[in-house]
BAFI-3210 file (N, C-alpha, C; in Angstrom, 3 decimals, decimal comma, padded with zeros to 6 digits):
// residues 67
n [1|2|3|4|5|6|7|8|9|10|11|12|13|14|15|16|17|18|19|20|21|22|23|24|25|26|27|28|29|30|31|32|33|34|35|36|37|38|39|40|41|42|43|44|45|46|47|48|49|50|51|52|53|54|55|56|57|58|59|60|61|62|63|64|65|66|67]
n.u [087,612|086,133|087,445|089,546|088,044|087,282|089,651|091,781|090,218|088,841|086,159|082,797|080,578|079,459|077,781|075,611|073,580|071,240|069,595|066,105|065,210|067,478|068,748|071,433|073,121|072,169|072,690|075,539|075,810|074,819|076,418|078,779|078,086|076,448|073,813|070,232|068,679|066,681|064,101|064,445|061,807|060,816|063,172|065,444|065,805|065,991|066,437|064,073|062,133|061,024|062,811|062,869|065,046|067,270|068,526|071,576|073,916|076,716|078,365|081,302|081,761|080,188|081,528|084,265|083,598|083,076|085,374]
n.v [092,065|094,230|096,296|095,895|096,331|099,234|100,445|099,540|099,121|101,329|101,536|102,987|102,003|099,094|095,937|093,385|090,252|088,136|085,105|085,400|083,565|082,628|083,368|083,520|084,285|086,792|087,960|088,275|090,162|092,286|092,534|093,270|095,871|096,693|098,078|097,470|097,445|096,860|094,499|091,884|090,397|086,969|086,351|084,702|081,338|078,449|075,048|074,571|076,036|079,497|082,292|085,159|087,776|089,642|092,706|094,514|097,182|099,162|102,356|104,020|106,507|105,900|103,527|104,606|106,507|104,689|103,858]
n.w [186,250|185,606|186,275|184,434|182,041|182,404|182,775|181,003|178,586|178,203|178,471|178,721|179,956|181,559|181,072|182,390|182,408|183,978|184,472|185,595|187,327|188,643|191,374|192,605|190,795|189,991|192,527|192,564|190,427|191,723|194,045|192,814|192,598|190,423|188,824|188,815|185,629|183,867|182,776|180,355|178,798|178,519|177,024|176,824|175,774|177,512|177,886|176,636|177,551|177,753|179,272|181,412|181,560|183,796|183,593|184,173|184,860|185,082|185,033|184,065|185,699|187,980|189,029|189,468|191,526|193,488|194,260]
ca.u [087,200|085,542|088,494|090,242|087,198|087,234|091,057|092,426|089,489|088,154|084,766|082,068|079,627|079,770|076,558|075,605|072,576|071,074|068,177|065,387|065,029|068,711|069,021|072,779|073,868|071,670|073,319|076,827|075,933|074,450|077,466|079,874|077,506|075,890|072,505|069,310|068,347|065,211|063,833|063,914|060,816|061,054|064,426|066,307|065,172|066,720|065,874|062,685|061,575|061,550|062,958|063,103|066,573|067,530|069,782|072,416|074,931|077,450|079,007|082,577|081,724|079,910|082,741|085,272|083,181|083,011|086,834]
ca.v [092,247|095,546|097,181|095,950|097,154|100,794|101,166|099,258|098,994|102,603|101,425|104,058|101,175|097,373|095,399|092,008|089,818|086,845|084,679|085,817|082,466|082,469|084,374|083,488|084,943|088,276|088,419|088,552|091,421|093,381|092,604|094,107|097,185|096,994|098,452|096,866|098,416|096,436|093,088|091,551|089,313|086,010|086,852|083,606|080,090|077,440|073,742|074,402|077,271|081,043|082,940|086,542|088,188|090,739|093,429|095,230|098,035|100,071|103,370|104,364|107,391|105,161|102,675|105,609|107,231|103,636|103,218]
ca.w [184,772|185,493|186,224|183,186|181,022|182,405|182,855|179,780|177,204|178,083|178,270|179,698|180,587|181,390|181,346|182,526|182,596|184,248|184,464|186,790|188,307|189,205|192,418|192,827|189,627|190,354|193,723|192,071|189,793|192,780|194,874|192,228|192,632|189,138|189,073|187,873|184,658|183,449|182,625|179,216|178,973|177,559|176,039|176,682|175,641|178,174|178,229|176,009|178,500|177,690|180,694|181,599|181,821|184,689|183,086|185,196|184,293|185,753|184,588|184,553|186,579|189,210|189,369|189,900|192,882|194,514|194,564]
c.u [086,621|086,560|089,325|089,279|087,243|088,835|091,846|091,756|088,863|086,788|083,896|081,122|079,806|078,414|076,737|074,088|072,396|069,521|067,474|065,380|066,344|069,290|070,426|073,318|073,397|072,507|074,578|076,882|075,630|075,618|078,587|079,204|077,038|074,376|071,566|068,804|066,927|065,353|063,602|063,101|060,888|062,125|065,267|065,553|066,311|066,016|064,227|061,815|062,027|061,591|063,274|064,617|066,404|068,576|070,408|073,486|075,664|078,291|080,360|082,622|081,142|080,945|083,861|084,803|083,119|084,380|087,455]
c.v [093,515|096,561|097,152|096,753|098,498|101,277|100,691|099,435|100,488|102,563|102,486|103,186|099,599|096,867|093,857|091,714|088,421|086,399|085,043|084,615|081,824|083,430|084,672|084,437|086,707|088,797|088,891|089,833|092,565|093,567|093,468|095,404|097,499|097,348|097,905|097,863|098,070|094,893|092,892|090,248|088,344|085,900|085,594|082,212|079,010|076,159|073,679|075,264|078,833|081,578|084,452|086,685|089,460|091,443|094,331|095,993|098,718|100,997|103,535|105,462|106,654|104,409|103,513|106,040|105,914|103,334|103,977]
c.w [184,613|185,370|184,788|181,895|181,185|182,245|181,507|178,396|177,188|177,937|179,117|180,505|180,431|181,896|181,719|182,705|183,070|184,496|185,730|187,777|188,717|190,233|192,718|191,915|189,808|191,481|193,503|191,444|190,725|193,778|194,155|191,941|191,166|189,568|188,056|186,742|183,841|183,327|180,991|179,167|178,024|176,569|175,638|176,423|176,327|178,314|177,670|176,910|178,068|178,994|180,410|182,068|182,804|184,017|184,053|184,197|185,403|184,941|185,005|185,671|188,133|189,686|189,985|191,294|193,734|195,153|195,658]
res [x|x|x|x|x|x|x|x|x|x|x|x|x|x|x|x|x|x|x|x|x|x|x|x|x|x|x|x|x|x|x|x|x|x|x|x|x|x|x|x|x|x|x|x|x|x|x|x|x|x|x|x|x|x|x|x|x|x|x|x|x|x|x|x|x|x|x]
***
């Protein structure tokens, strides 16, 4: 998906977010070498509870240098 975004859609940056209380999803974003960019506090409401989101991103230049 990342390759498609950079090569076919010519994107400069791809972003992803995961609930702070979901470490498995955060690990997936880290594993594909996205960098943590910040926290959106109480940004998502799930099951009647407001949760923080961890936001990640990867730039085209970072992705190219990793290949």
